[in-house]
TORKE-946488 format. One record per residue (C-alpha): residue in three letters; x, y, z. Coordinates in steps of 0.1 Angstrom, whole numbers, plus 5000, padded with zeros to 4 digits. Layout:
ALAXYZ
...
This chain:
MET524597121799
PHE527997271803
VAL530897051811
ARG533997201825
ILE537297041812
ALA539997041838
ALA543297211828
GLN546196981820
CYS549196981843
PRO552197171828
ILE555396971835
GLY558197171850
ASN561797111862
PHE561996781842
GLN565396611850
VAL566896271839
THR570296171854
PRO572195851860
ASP571095711893
PRO573895751919
SER573295401932
SER573995241898
PRO574795501872
SER575695251845
SER572295071845
GLN569795301860
LEU568395651853
SER566695871878
VAL563696071864
SER561996361883
TRP559596641875
GLU557096891890
CYS553497001884
ASP551297271899
LYS548297041900
ASP547696731921
ASN545996411912
ASN547796381878
ASP548596071858
PHE551796041837
GLN553295821810
VAL557095771807
THR558495651774
LEU562095511771
GLN563995451738
LEU567695341734
THR569195561707
ASN572895471709
ARG574395161724
ASP577895191739
GLN578295521719
CYS578795331687
ASP578895491653
ALA579695411617
ARG583495441624
ASP583195131646
ASP582394921615
ARG579094851632
VAL575594981623
GLN573295061652
PRO570394821651
PRO566794961653
PHE565795001689
ASP562394931703
VAL560495201723
HIS559895091758
THR556895251774
LEU556295251812
GLY552595331807
PHE550095561825
SER550095501862
ASP548495641893
TRP551195881903
ASN549295981935
ASN551295711952
VAL554495891946
GLU553196241946
VAL554896481970
ASP553596821980
LEU556497061977
GLY554597321998
ASN554897601973
GLY551897521952
PHE553797251933
TYR553796871935
GLY556896661929
TYR557096331911
SER559996071905
THR560795721892
ILE563795501886
LEU564395341852
THR566395011856
ASP568094731836
LEU569694981812
LEU572894931792
PRO576095111803
TYR577595401783
SER574395421762
THR572095701753
TYR568395691759
ALA565495931749
VAL563295971779
THR559796131774
ILE557196211800
GLN553596311793
SER550796421817
ARG547196311813
ARG543896411827
PRO540896181825
ARG539496361795
GLY542696431775
VAL546496441773
GLY548596721786
ASP552096851785
ILE555096651770
GLN558696691780
SER561796481768
ALA565496451773
ASP568396251759
VAL570596101786
THR573695871786
THR574195611813
GLY577395591833
GLU580395381823
ALA581095031835
VAL584394821831
PRO584894661797
SER583094321795
VAL585594131774
ARG589194041778
PRO591694101750
VAL592693811728
VAL596493831728
TYR598793721700
GLN602593681698
TYR603893901670
ALA607593841672
THR610193691696
THR613893711699
THR616293611726
THR615593931747
ASN612494091731
ILE608793991726
ASP606194171706
TYR602494121714
TYR599294251698
TRP595594221703
ILE592494311683
GLU590794641690
ILE587894611714
LYS584494601697
CYS581694841702
GLY579094701725
THR581694561750
ARG583594881758
HIS581095011783
GLY582995341785
ASN585595561769
ILE588595331765
THR591595521779
GLY594195251773
ASN595494911785
GLU596994781816
TYR599894541812
ARG601594291834
LEU604494051827
THR605493781851
TYR607793481852
THR605693171844
ILE607392971871
GLY606593141904
GLY604493421890
GLN606893691901
PRO606894031883
VAL609694091858
SER611194411871
GLU613994441844
ALA611594431815
VAL610594751796
LEU607094761781
THR606595011752
PRO603195061736
MET603195001699
THR600794991670
PHE601094681648
ILE599394601616
ASN596794381633
GLY595994611662
PRO597494781693
GLY600294611711
VAL603394631731
ARG607094561727
ILE608794411757
THR612594441760
GLY615294351785
LEU614193991788
ARG616293681794
CYS616893431766
GLY615293091768
MET612993201796
GLN609193141798
TYR606993451805
THR603293511811
PHE601993841796
ASN598493961803
VAL596594281793
ALA593294431801
TRP591194721786
LYS590795021808
ASN588195301809
ASN586995561834
ALA585095291854
GLY588095071859
THR589994781844
GLY588294491827
ARG589194121826
ARG592694021816
GLY593793821785
ALA596893621789
ILE599493441768
ILE602593241777
THR605693291756
THR609293161757
THR612093381744
SER614393231719
ASN617593051729
VAL620893001712
SER622392651712
PRO625892621726
GLY628792501705
SER630892191708
VAL633092131738
GLN636792181732
ASN639991981738
MET638191661748
GLN640591401761
ALA640491061779
SER642990891803
LEU642490521810
THR643290271838
ALA642089911839
THR638890011857
GLN638290381850
ILE638190631822
THR638691001831
ILE637291241805
THR638291611806
TRP637291891783
MET637092271780
GLU633892471777
PRO632692561742
ALA633692891727
GLU629992961721
ARG628292891754
GLY624792951741
CYS621893161755
PRO620993101782
VAL624593001792
VAL624892631795
ASP626892491824
THR625892131823
TYR627291851802
GLU625991511793
VAL628591231793
THR628190881779
CYS630690591782
GLU629190311762
GLY630689961763
ASN631489831728
THR633189491726
ARG636289321739
HIS639289421718
GLU641789181701
ASP640288891720
GLU639088561705
CYS636388541731
GLN632788621725
ASP631588931743
VAL630788791778
PHE629689121792
PRO626389291780
ILE626989621762
ASP626289881789
ALA626290261789
VAL627190491817
MET625290821812
ASP625391111835
THR625091491837
THR627791701853
SER628492071857
SER632192021860
LEU634791991832
SER635691631840
TYR633991301846
VAL635090951857
CYS633390641842
ASP633890311861
VAL634590051834
LYS635689691828
GLN639289611820
PHE640489521785
TYR637189651771
SER636489891743
TYR634390201751
ASN632890481729
ILE632990821747
THR630491091738
LEU630091431754
LYS627791731747
THR626792051762
THR623092021772
GLY621192131742
GLY624392141720
PRO625991911694
VAL627491571704
MET631291541705
GLU632791191702
LEU636291081706
SER637490961672
GLU638590621683
ALA637090371708
GLN638990371741
LEU640490031751
THR641090001788
PRO644389831798
GLY644389461807
SER646089271834
ALA647488921841
PRO644888651838
SER642788611870
ALA642188231865
PRO644387941853
PRO643787721823
GLY641087461831
ASN640687091827
VAL644387001827
ARG644686631818
GLU646986351805
THR646186271769
GLY649086051758
ARG651985851772
SER654985631765
ALA657585461787
THR659385791792
THR656986071781
ARG653586211790
THR651386441768
ILE649486701788
THR646586911774
TRP644487191789
ASP641587421780
ASP641687791774
ILE641288031802
PRO637688141805
CYS636888471786
SER635888661817
ASP639188591834
ARG641688651806
ASN641889031812
GLY643789071780
GLN644888891749
ILE646388551758
LEU649888551742
GLY650688191753
TYR651187961782
ARG653987881806
TYR654487531821
GLU656787391847
LEU657787031855
THR658786981891
LEU660586681907
GLN661186671944
SER660587051947
THR662987131919
VAL661887271886
ILE663487041860
ASP661787181829
SER659887501820
ASN658987671788
ASP656587921771
VAL654387771744
ARG651587901723
THR649687571721
THR647287411747
SER649287091747
VAL652786981755
THR654786651757
VAL657386621785
THR660086361791
LEU660286191825
ASP663686021832
THR663185891867
ALA660585661882
ASP659085901907
MET656186151911
TYR656286471890
ILE654186781893
PHE653086951861
SER651987321864
VAL650587551837
THR649487921836
GLY648388171809
ARG650088501801
THR649188841787
ASP651389141780
SER650689241816
GLY652088921831
ILE651288561841
GLY648288441860
PRO647788171886
TYR648987811880
THR646987501880
HIS648687161888
ILE648386791882
ASN650486501895
ILE652286251872
ASN653385911886
MET656185721869
PRO656085361884
ARG659285161892
MET660084851870
SER660384511891
SER662984221883
LYS660084001873
THR659184241848
THR662784231833
VAL662883841829
GLU659483771816
PRO659983941782
LYS662483661770
THR659883391775
GLU657283611758
ARG659583681730
THR660483301724
THR656883201724
ALA655283511709
SER653883511675
ASN654983741647
ASP652484001658
THR654184061692
THR654384431700
ASP657684631698
LYS657584681734
THR657684301741
ASP660484261715
LYS662584521732
GLN662084361766
GLY662884011751
ASP666084141736
THR667184281770
GLY666483951787
SER668483751761
ILE671483981766
ILE671383921803
ILE671183531799
VAL674083531774
ALA676183731797
ALA675483491826
ALA676383181804
SER679683341794
GLY680683391830
VAL680083021838
ILE682282901809
VAL685083121820
VAL684982981855
VAL684982621842
LEU687982691820
ILE689982831849
LEU689182531870
ILE690382291842
ILE693682481839
VAL694282471876
ILE693682091877
VAL695982031847
VAL698782231864
PHE698382041896
VAL698581701879
VAL701781801860
ILE703481911892
ARG702681581910
LYS704181371882
ARG707481541884
């Protein structure tokens, strides 16, 4: 029995091209045959991924062959009308910028037929990785950046360069005055940026670029170097009792960026030349100013340390603490009291003026003794006690105040009563003296002596009167006899 073997379909017009709808991941395959009712097998093998080679320091791995298998192509068979039939299929899920070997083979039920093949590269896609950026060098106005060369397998196309962008970190505005110059550094490609401001923070980002477009951006934030300013010049202080005015001139080296602010500190130290304990807490007035002068409100007769610096620069300190001027005391001595007495004197004692009211070094005290609105005694003393003599039985006013080199303060007053002595008081001492024992006080003795003198004088007067009377009588008798 003779069996006729059907002829195999010769494949013609075989074409493999990137699919227009997705050229980087799909291939369009088409072919023709002059027979109908054919079956075909399509074989796909990746031969070069991302167009890598040995120069990429990367070895192409072995690639698996992907076979689409024999299928019933009648479902996609198209009668071209000229004795030929057209066939097509789409190969999907492919890698971009990679080469594939595509093979097609026809088959009849009783054998295999014609084979055709083609090598085709998929279209490009944007790079899939962002550059990792490093800072290479920084000055006050320049920054150098570099990044590692993009690896094969992530290029997805023919790298044509990089796209750069530099912005101010605060606000994100582009830096128009900067000049970006591509460079090649030891560690890879990079860029040198010039024309920057010192001490300014910038954000630099870069992306790889190929024919398909620009990939993701890698970014880094960098601050240009700054130059510290020098010390302020000609720093001086002028003082009043309640304020210190500090003036200065700007430093010769103003730094970069230029510094126009100054930090002033007026720190209270201790009271100066004062026996008091420090009654005020040590306080500090600190502030920042953009002018070349500053006024600190301070306490009078108080020592202050003054420091000044340009923001970011060295500290300048006046060589000596500044002592604010004092004033007259604002309060009188306290607790004025009588601490001793005699018949004609009184001892008056008082306490120091409180520390917080001295307003300077107490150089001494001034007292006044007043009788009937007339000052009968006054003097300056350094002690806190004085003994005054009172001549008349009356009421005296004792006043005392403190003094500094700025003047005297308010007075404080007490009254002193000197009682009058009665006649009874002058007679009684004689009786006391004649009857007193040996331990009678000096005061009683003196009073007894005074009484005795008065009695003797009275007795003498009586004797004189009696003698005169006797003489008168004798004279009268003699005249009568004659």
